[in-house]
N, C-alpha and C positions, 0 to 999 in steps of 0.2 A: 604187923606186916612191914611197916616202915623201918623198925629197928632191925628186923631180920635182913631186909634188903641193904641197909647201911652196913651191917657187919659183914655180910657175904661179899658185897661189892668192894668194900675196903680191902679185905683179904685177897679177893680175886685180882684187884688192880695191882697189888704188891707183886704178885707173881705173873701178871699178864695173862691170867686164865679166864677172867670174867667171872662174876660172882654167881651166875646162874647154875654153874656146875654144882654148887652147894645149896643155893636157894631152892631150886626145884625139888631135889630129894627131901630137903627139910620141910617144905610145904606138903609134899605127899605123905611124909611120915607123920605129920600132925593133922592129917585128915582132909587136905585139899584134893579134889579130884585132879587126876593127871591132865585132863583136857583144859582145866582152868589154870593149873600151875605152869604149864608149858608156855603160854603167851606171857604170863607174868615174869617168867625167867627172861624172855626176850626183851621185855621192857627194861628190866634191870641192867641188861647188857648194854642196851642203847644209851641209857642214862649215865651209867658209870663211864662208858667210853667218852661221852661228850664232856663229862666233868673232868676227867683226867687229861683230855687232849690239850687243854690250855697250857698246863705246866710242861707236858712233854714237848709241845711245839716250841715253847720258849727255851727249853734246854737243848733243842735240836737233836733229840735222840730218836725221832720218828723218821724212818726212811720211806718217804712217800712212793718213790719209784719201785722199791721192792714190794711195798704194800699193794700197789696197783697191779704189779706183775703177777702176784699170787691171788689177789682178791677176786679176779674174774671167775676163776674156777670155783672159788669158795662160795661166791654169791649164787652161781648157777646150781651148785650142790645144795645150797640152802633152800632155793625155790623148789627143786625136785624133792628134797626131803620133806618140806612142808606139805606138798601135794600128796606125798606117799604116806604121810603120818597116819597111823592106824592100821596099816597093812603089815606092820612088823610087830612081832610079839614084844610087849613091854619088858618082860623078864629077860628074854634073849638079848635085847638091845642093852639093857642095864649091865648084864654080864660082859658084853663086848666092851662097853665103856670102861668098866673096871679093869679089864685086862690091858686096854690101851693106856690107862692112867698108870698102872704099875710098870709097864714097859717104858713109858716116858720118864718115870721117876728113877728107874735103874739106869737109864741111859745118861741122864744128867748127873745123878749122884755119884757115879763111879769116876767121873772126870775130876781131876785135881787142878788147882791153879787157874790161870786165865790163858786163853788161846792166843789172843792178840795183845801185844805189848805196846806201851807208849813209845812213840817215835819222836825224839827231840828235834828232828828236822821238819816235823809237821806243825805248822803254826795254828793258832786259834781261829784264824780266818778260814781254815779248811774244815772246821767242825760242821757236821751235817752231811747231807747226801751230796755226792759229786755229780755235776752235770755230765750227761752223756753216758752214764754207767749206773750200775746198782751198788757201786762201792761208796764208802763214806768214812767218816771219823766221828768219834764222840768224846766228850770231855771226861776225864777221870782223875780226881785228886790233883787238879791243877795242870795235868798233862793232857796231851791229845793222843788218842788211840785210833789209828786207821785200820780198816777191815775190808775184806773182799768176800762177798758171799759165794758159795760153791754149790754145785749140784742143784741148779735152779729147777730143772725138769722134775726131779724127785720131790722138791719142795712144793711145786705147783700141784702135783698129784695128791700130796698129803693135805694141802689146803682144800682141795675139792672134797676129800673125805671129811674134813672138819666141818665144812659147810653142810654136807649131807646130814651129819649128826646133829648140827644145829637145827636144821629144819624139822627133823623127825622128833627129836627129844626136847628141844627148847633149852638145853643146858648151855648152849654156846660152845663153839669149837676151840676156845682159847687154850684149853688144856692139851690140845693137839698142835695148834699153831705155834705156840711159844717154844715147846721142846723141839718141834720140827725145824723151826728157824734156827735155833741155837745149835742143835746136835747134827741135823742133816745138812743145813746150809752154812754152818759155821758163822752165823751172825752173833756178835756179842750179846750176852743174855739181856743186858739193859736195853739195847736197841731192839732185840727180838720182843722183849716184854712191852716196850712202849709202842712199837709198830703194831703188835697184835692187839693191844688195848685200843689203839686208834681204829684199826680196821675191822675188828669184830662187831663194832657198832653198825657198820655197813651191812655185814652179813646178816646180823640179827634183824635189821630193819627190813630186809627183803623177805625173811621168813615171817616177821610180824605182820607185814602187809597182807600176806595170805591168810593169817589167823584172823585179822580184823575183817576181811572180806567175808570170811566164813562165820563171823559173829561169835567167836569163842573167847573174846577178850572182855573181862569184867572191868569196866571203866573206873569204878570207885576204888577197887583194890589196886588197879594199875596206877592210880594217882598216888596212893600210899607207897607203892614200890618205887615209883619215879622219884618221889621226894627223898626216900631213904638212900637210893642208889646214887643220887647226885651228891649227897653228903659223904657217903662212903667212898665214892670214886675220887673226890677231892682230897680227902684225908689220906687215902691209900697212895695216891701219886706223890704227895709230899713226903711221906715216909720212905717210899721207894728211892727217891732222889738222894737220900742220905746213906743208903746201903751200898756196900761194895759188891762187885759182880759175883764173887764166890758165895757171899752171904745170900744174895738173891737166888743163886742156883740151888744152894742147900735148902733154903726155905721152899723153893719151888718143888724140890724132890719130896720133902716131907709132906707138903700140902697135897701133892698128887697121891701119895700113899693114904692119907686121911680120906681123900675123895673116893679112892677105890674101896676103902672100908665102908664108907657111907653108902656107896652104890650097891655093894654086896648085901648090906643090911636092908636096903630098900627092896632088892630083888627077893 
């Protein structure tokens, strides 16, 4: 259990997806009941998010203002989804998740190069989020790259959908959040990945609270998942810091296709 959580959390942190999108199907395919696998997936998301946050915050690739602007709808969606869990067909939900994963993979994979270029007039003191706006800048190969998020309203709606899916399925909504931030709102993929990894822990915590109140969390198994996810999240964040944006985006697209295949197999 700990090894599975470490592996899936490490890979999930690399792409900003959260490891539960792989851990939950893996547990179900190996015989764990869905009702037990779902809260364990939420535990892995919270733990990996906490582990990766330290490095992402130090690198200043997390945009807190953007995260807060989108997290409200995501958290509300997670609570609604957790309360509605069981009223939606597991097979239907799995196919919907697979279709969303394929769509996100195609959207990110067809784009070439980088959208935002380094600006020699922007100094290192401007790295991070900018006061009074959702704009910011991030470091890339010794240069500074400024960016300006677009289509915030559409992004907020997609985050609400990701929260709903998190609450219902326990897989975490990172596989929607990161592509939505990158492709819909034009946030650099490294910033999108770091911000998503940071914020999905909050979304998952809201859904996990509902699961705990309902008594569906196995504490002993959760301890193993927690340990593995902390290790995996730490390692994944370190590797991600060394990768270029196009590499992260390609890895993200391939990973989303793999996830879609796993989901179809599960269904």
